[in-house]
DRENDO-1510 file (C-alpha; in Angstrom, 1 decimal, always signed):
<recs>
REC; n; res; u; v; w
REC; 1; UNK; +160.1; +96.8; +146.4 .
REC; 2; UNK; +158.4; +94.6; +143.9 .
REC; 3; UNK; +160.1; +94.4; +140.5 .
REC; 4; UNK; +158.8; +93.0; +137.1 .
REC; 5; UNK; +161.2; +91.2; +134.8 .
REC; 6; UNK; +160.3; +91.9; +131.2 .
REC; 7; UNK; +160.9; +89.4; +128.4 .
REC; 8; UNK; +164.0; +91.3; +127.4 .
REC; 9; UNK; +165.5; +90.6; +130.8 .
REC; 10; UNK; +165.1; +94.3; +131.9 .
REC; 11; UNK; +163.8; +94.7; +135.4 .
REC; 12; UNK; +161.6; +97.6; +136.4 .
REC; 13; UNK; +159.5; +98.5; +139.4 .
REC; 14; UNK; +155.9; +97.2; +139.5 .
REC; 15; UNK; +153.5; +99.9; +138.3 .
REC; 16; UNK; +149.9; +99.8; +139.2 .
REC; 17; UNK; +149.4; +102.5; +136.6 .
REC; 18; UNK; +150.7; +100.2; +133.9 .
REC; 19; UNK; +148.2; +97.6; +134.9 .
REC; 20; UNK; +145.4; +100.2; +134.8 .
REC; 21; UNK; +146.5; +101.4; +131.4 .
REC; 22; UNK; +146.7; +97.9; +129.9 .
REC; 23; UNK; +143.3; +97.0; +131.3 .
REC; 24; UNK; +141.7; +100.3; +130.3 .
REC; 25; UNK; +142.5; +99.6; +126.6 .
REC; 26; UNK; +140.6; +96.3; +126.9 .
REC; 27; UNK; +137.7; +98.0; +128.6 .
REC; 28; UNK; +137.2; +100.7; +125.9 .
REC; 29; UNK; +133.5; +101.1; +125.2 .
REC; 30; UNK; +132.6; +98.9; +128.1 .
REC; 31; UNK; +130.6; +100.0; +131.2 .
REC; 32; UNK; +133.7; +99.9; +133.5 .
REC; 33; UNK; +134.5; +103.0; +135.5 .
REC; 34; UNK; +137.9; +104.3; +136.7 .
REC; 35; UNK; +137.3; +103.2; +140.2 .
REC; 36; UNK; +136.8; +99.6; +139.1 .
REC; 37; UNK; +140.1; +99.8; +137.2 .
REC; 38; UNK; +141.9; +101.0; +140.2 .
REC; 39; UNK; +140.4; +98.3; +142.4 .
REC; 40; UNK; +141.4; +95.6; +139.8 .
REC; 41; UNK; +145.0; +97.0; +139.8 .
REC; 42; UNK; +145.0; +96.8; +143.6 .
REC; 43; UNK; +143.8; +93.2; +143.6 .
REC; 44; UNK; +146.5; +92.3; +141.0 .
REC; 45; UNK; +149.2; +93.9; +143.1 .
REC; 46; UNK; +148.0; +92.2; +146.3 .
REC; 47; UNK; +147.9; +88.9; +144.5 .
REC; 48; UNK; +151.5; +89.3; +143.3 .
REC; 49; UNK; +152.8; +90.5; +146.6 .
REC; 50; UNK; +151.2; +87.6; +148.4 .
REC; 51; UNK; +153.5; +85.3; +146.4 .
REC; 52; UNK; +156.4; +86.7; +148.5 .
REC; 53; UNK; +158.8; +87.2; +145.6 .
REC; 54; UNK; +160.7; +90.4; +145.1 .
REC; 55; UNK; +160.8; +89.9; +141.3 .
REC; 56; UNK; +158.1; +88.5; +139.1 .
REC; 57; UNK; +158.1; +87.8; +135.4 .
REC; 58; UNK; +155.9; +90.1; +133.3 .
REC; 59; UNK; +154.0; +87.0; +132.1 .
REC; 60; UNK; +152.9; +86.3; +135.7 .
REC; 61; UNK; +151.6; +89.9; +136.0 .
REC; 62; UNK; +149.4; +89.2; +132.9 .
REC; 63; UNK; +148.2; +85.9; +134.5 .
REC; 64; UNK; +147.3; +87.8; +137.7 .
REC; 65; UNK; +145.2; +90.3; +135.6 .
REC; 66; UNK; +143.1; +87.7; +133.8 .
REC; 67; UNK; +141.1; +86.4; +136.8 .
REC; 68; UNK; +140.0; +89.8; +138.2 .
REC; 69; UNK; +139.3; +91.1; +134.7 .
REC; 70; UNK; +137.1; +88.1; +133.9 .
REC; 71; UNK; +135.1; +88.9; +137.0 .
REC; 72; UNK; +134.9; +92.6; +136.1 .
REC; 73; UNK; +133.9; +92.3; +132.4 .
REC; 74; UNK; +133.9; +89.3; +130.2 .
REC; 75; UNK; +134.2; +91.2; +126.9 .
REC; 76; UNK; +137.2; +93.1; +128.2 .
REC; 77; UNK; +138.6; +89.8; +129.5 .
REC; 78; UNK; +138.3; +88.3; +126.0 .
REC; 79; UNK; +140.0; +91.3; +124.4 .
REC; 80; UNK; +142.9; +91.2; +126.9 .
REC; 81; UNK; +143.2; +87.4; +126.7 .
REC; 82; UNK; +143.2; +87.5; +122.9 .
REC; 83; UNK; +146.3; +89.8; +122.9 .
REC; 84; UNK; +148.0; +88.3; +126.0 .
REC; 85; UNK; +147.6; +84.7; +124.8 .
REC; 86; UNK; +148.1; +85.6; +121.2 .
REC; 87; UNK; +144.9; +84.2; +119.8 .
REC; 88; UNK; +145.5; +83.3; +116.2 .
REC; 89; UNK; +142.1; +81.9; +115.1 .
REC; 90; UNK; +138.4; +82.0; +115.6 .
REC; 91; UNK; +138.7; +78.7; +117.3 .
REC; 92; UNK; +140.9; +80.3; +120.0 .
REC; 93; UNK; +138.0; +82.7; +120.8 .
REC; 94; UNK; +135.4; +79.9; +120.6 .
REC; 95; UNK; +137.3; +77.9; +123.1 .
REC; 96; UNK; +137.7; +80.8; +125.5 .
REC; 97; UNK; +134.0; +81.6; +125.2 .
REC; 98; UNK; +133.1; +78.0; +125.9 .
REC; 99; UNK; +135.4; +78.1; +129.0 .
REC; 100; UNK; +133.6; +81.3; +130.2 .
REC; 101; UNK; +130.2; +79.6; +129.7 .
REC; 102; UNK; +131.4; +76.6; +131.7 .
REC; 103; UNK; +132.6; +78.8; +134.5 .
REC; 104; UNK; +129.3; +80.7; +134.6 .
REC; 105; UNK; +127.4; +77.4; +135.0 .
REC; 106; UNK; +129.6; +76.3; +137.9 .
REC; 107; UNK; +129.2; +79.8; +139.5 .
REC; 108; UNK; +125.4; +79.6; +139.3 .
</recs>
């Protein structure tokens, strides 16, 4: 059984549904269907399980979401990252957008 350790120290079972719900909010109004959300949650769970740990901090779950979400939809990624990483200025967004552009150039 895979468990997530929250910031408060409380441990709860990993929930793919929680991943989907969190990502769904970031994807509101974006062309992302339910199947894509389920596949993303599956990828996140596989990634976490491959680490071999029975418990994982909630922060690491968020990190595991960022990569697949960036691949799925960059706008949703920026929304999620802005909350997850606590963006506090326009410069934070600008830096993340610049990083996305750099990644796109290396992928091409």
